[in-house]
C-alpha positions in Angstrom: 54.3 66.2 33.3 50.5 66.4 33.1 48.5 63.2 32.9 46.8 62.6 29.6 43.0 62.8 29.5 40.9 60.2 27.7 40.2 62.5 24.8 43.9 63.3 24.5 44.7 59.6 24.4 42.1 59.1 21.7 43.5 62.1 19.8 47.0 60.5 19.8 45.6 57.2 18.5 43.7 58.9 15.7 46.6 61.2 14.8 48.9 58.2 14.3 46.6 56.9 11.6 47.1 59.8 9.1 49.0 62.5 10.9 46.1 64.9 10.3 45.6 66.8 13.6 42.3 68.4 12.6 40.7 65.1 11.6 42.2 63.4 14.6 40.6 66.0 16.9 37.2 65.4 15.2 37.5 61.6 15.5 38.6 62.0 19.1 35.3 63.8 19.9 36.3 67.5 19.8 34.0 70.0 18.2 34.5 70.3 14.4 34.3 74.1 14.8 37.4 74.1 17.0 39.1 70.9 15.8 41.8 72.8 13.9 42.9 74.9 16.9 42.5 72.0 19.3 44.6 69.8 17.1 47.4 72.3 16.8 47.2 73.1 20.5 47.5 69.3 21.3 50.5 68.9 19.1 52.3 71.7 21.0 51.8 70.0 24.4 55.0 68.2 25.6 53.2 65.3 27.1 51.3 64.7 23.8 54.4 65.1 21.7 56.2 62.6 24.0 53.4 60.1 23.8 53.2 60.4 20.0 56.9 59.9 19.6 56.9 56.8 21.9 53.9 55.4 20.0 55.8 55.8 16.7 58.9 54.2 18.1 56.9 51.2 19.5 55.1 50.8 16.2 58.3 50.9 14.3 59.8 48.2 16.6 56.7 46.0 16.1 56.5 46.3 12.4 60.2 46.8 11.6 59.0 49.7 9.4 61.0 52.9 9.5 59.8 56.4 8.5 62.3 56.3 5.7 60.7 53.2 4.3 57.2 54.7 4.4 58.5 58.0 2.9 60.2 56.1 0.1 57.0 54.1 -0.7 55.0 57.3 -1.0 57.7 58.9 -3.1 57.7 55.9 -5.5 53.9 56.1 -5.9 54.0 59.9 -6.5 56.7 59.6 -9.1 55.6 56.4 -10.9 54.8 56.7 -14.6 51.1 55.9 -15.3 52.0 55.2 -18.9 53.6 52.0 -17.8 50.2 50.7 -16.9 47.9 52.1 -19.5 48.5 54.4 -22.4 47.0 55.6 -25.7 49.2 54.8 -28.7 48.9 55.5 -32.4 49.2 52.4 -34.6 49.4 52.1 -38.4 46.4 51.7 -40.6 46.1 49.0 -43.3 47.5 51.2 -46.0 50.5 52.6 -44.2 52.9 49.9 -45.4 51.0 48.3 -48.2 52.6 48.3 -51.7 51.9 51.7 -53.1 49.8 52.3 -49.9 47.2 49.8 -51.0 45.3 47.7 -48.5 47.8 45.3 -46.8 46.8 41.9 -45.5 48.3 40.1 -42.5 49.0 36.9 -44.4 47.6 34.7 -47.2 45.2 33.0 -44.8 43.5 36.2 -43.9 43.2 37.2 -47.5 41.7 33.9 -48.5 39.2 34.1 -45.6 38.1 37.5 -47.0 37.7 36.0 -50.5 35.5 33.2 -49.1 33.4 35.7 -47.3 32.9 37.7 -50.5 31.7 34.6 -52.3 29.3 33.7 -49.4 27.8 37.2 -49.4 27.4 37.2 -53.2 25.5 33.9 -53.1 23.2 35.3 -50.3 22.5 38.5 -52.3 22.5 36.7 -55.7 25.1 39.1 -57.0 28.6 38.9 -58.6 31.2 38.5 -55.8 33.3 41.6 -55.1 36.7 40.0 -54.7 39.1 42.0 -52.6 42.5 42.9 -54.0 45.8 41.7 -52.6 47.9 44.2 -54.5 49.0 45.8 -51.3 50.7 42.6 -50.3 51.1 40.8 -47.0 52.9 41.4 -43.7 50.5 43.9 -41.9 51.7 44.6 -38.4 49.2 46.9 -36.6 51.7 47.8 -33.9 54.0 49.6 -36.2 54.1 53.4 -36.0 52.0 55.1 -38.7 53.7 55.9 -42.0 54.2 59.7 -42.0 53.2 59.9 -45.7 50.3 57.5 -45.8 47.6 59.1 -48.0 44.8 57.3 -46.1 45.5 58.1 -42.4 47.9 61.0 -43.2 50.3 59.7 -40.7 47.9 59.7 -37.8 47.2 55.9 -37.9 44.5 54.6 -35.5 44.1 55.2 -31.8 44.7 52.1 -29.7 44.2 52.0 -25.9 46.7 49.6 -24.5 46.7 48.1 -21.0 50.1 46.6 -20.1 50.6 43.1 -18.7 50.7 43.9 -15.0 53.2 41.1 -14.3 55.8 43.0 -16.2 55.4 46.4 -14.5 58.4 48.1 -12.9 58.5 48.1 -9.1 57.2 51.7 -8.9 54.4 51.1 -11.4 53.3 48.0 -9.3 52.9 50.3 -6.3 50.8 52.7 -8.4 48.6 49.9 -9.7 45.6 49.3 -7.4 43.7 46.7 -9.3 41.2 46.1 -12.1 37.4 46.5 -11.9 35.1 44.9 -14.4 32.3 47.3 -15.4 29.4 47.2 -17.9 31.5 49.5 -20.1 34.5 47.3 -20.0 37.6 47.2 -17.8 38.5 50.0 -15.3 42.1 50.4 -14.2 42.4 51.6 -10.7 45.5 53.5 -9.5 46.6 55.0 -6.2 46.3 58.8 -5.7 49.6 60.3 -6.8 48.7 63.8 -5.6 47.8 62.4 -2.2 51.1 60.5 -2.1 53.0 63.6 -3.0 51.1 65.5 -0.3 52.1 62.9 2.3 55.7 63.3 1.3 55.5 67.1 1.6 53.8 66.8 5.0 56.4 64.5 6.4 59.4 66.5 5.3 58.0 69.8 6.5 57.0 71.3 3.1 53.3 71.0 3.6 51.5 74.4 3.6 47.8 74.8 4.3 45.6 77.9 4.4 42.5 77.7 6.6 39.9 80.3 7.4 39.1 80.4 11.1 36.4 82.8 12.3 36.9 85.1 9.3 40.7 85.3 9.6 43.3 83.6 7.4 45.8 81.4 9.2 48.7 79.9 7.3 49.9 76.6 8.6 53.5 75.5 7.7 54.8 72.2 8.7 53.3 70.9 11.9 53.8 73.6 14.5 54.3 76.9 12.8 51.4 79.4 12.7 51.2 82.8 11.1 48.4 85.3 11.1 
């Protein structure tokens, strides 16, 4: 069996990072113009195939990580439900469940606070206070679904962007969740790329199909080693 060159050894090392033969060839020092063909040619060489397989086996022994474990992790990310982390929900308005659909207060304390504010404002403006009505009653719960026959919101309620407590996420959603970033506009929820995870799954079970234009001709790459003109 032929001895591996320095470039081929580098190609193997780079290929094991992301299993992308084209990028591995570029990072190993081959010309970007021929990187695709070189990458596919290298993958067909028995000595390189053997070296890649041995490297994978040694890595699996060191880390106790199997291909099935990695594949399952990618699949869990690809199929996780983003709505478990953040979602837009419609919540009821103040009139949805008030008596005769009049304004509903959370409780007596909230109502009395509004009354005091009305008196304070009246004194500042030297006017008669506009005392709010409590005819709609108490018990407002903003998380209830909108009343379908509410004459004020017409059953649409109010839009509410909800971010879930990440401690309570399912196992798959925790894999999808990639952290929180504080920005000037507020909080940004970061998630892992589900399309990329699905692509990795497809690549590793042989379903990945890629079309690349080389020197004006179309080549269809299926799996790792099949080429069609």
